[in-house]
N, C-alpha and C positions, 0 to 999 in steps of 0.2 A: 490883265492881257486878252482883247478882243478873240475870240473861239475862229479860228482860220474858216472860214465859208468855201467848201469846193467850186461851187458854180463862177461867186465872186473871184475865186483866183483865175479860173481857167476865163474868163471875163478878163483879166489885167493880163493876164497873158499873151490873149489873142491881141488885145492894143498894143503890147509892145510887139510882138509880129509885124504887127502894121505899120508901124514906126519905121521899124528894121527895113522891113523890104520897100516904103518909101524912097530913102538913100538921101533924104534931106539931114539929116543927123551927121554931125562932125564927128570925128573917128573918137574922142574922148566921150563924147554922150553916146555913143552906141555900143562902146565897150560897156557904160553905165548899166545902159537898158540891157544889153546880152545879160550881165551882173545880175541885175535884179532879174529877167527873165528866169535865167536858171536855177536862183532863189526859189520860187515862184514851183517852177516845175518838181525841185528834191520836193515843196511843202505838200505838192498835191499827189506826187508819187505816195509817198507818204500815208495821208489819206489811204489812197486805196489800197494800198496793202493791208490798214491796219482793217480795212471794211473786208477785205477779202478773206482775212484771220477771224474776224467775227460771224462770216458766213460762214467758214468750215466747222467751226465751233458749232455754231446753231446745227450745223447737218451732223457734225458727227456724232449728235446725242442721240441714237437710236430712236431716232425723227419726232424725240419730245422736243419742242419749244422749249430750250432754257436757256438762258444768255448767262453766260460765265465770264470769271475777266482771260485774258488769254498774256 
């Protein structure tokens, strides 16, 4: 499985938002795009939460930069 790239996911999310804002899609397509956007948004949020946890672990190690699993 391909690793999720945060930047690419954000680009996809922006594209979906632009498509929805245009208003050219029918209701079914709009719902599908919205669902896809919500899935991508959730993935981005998980990525950010994991990054925050990793940073917290690094900072809380008495200023010694040691990486550990969380």
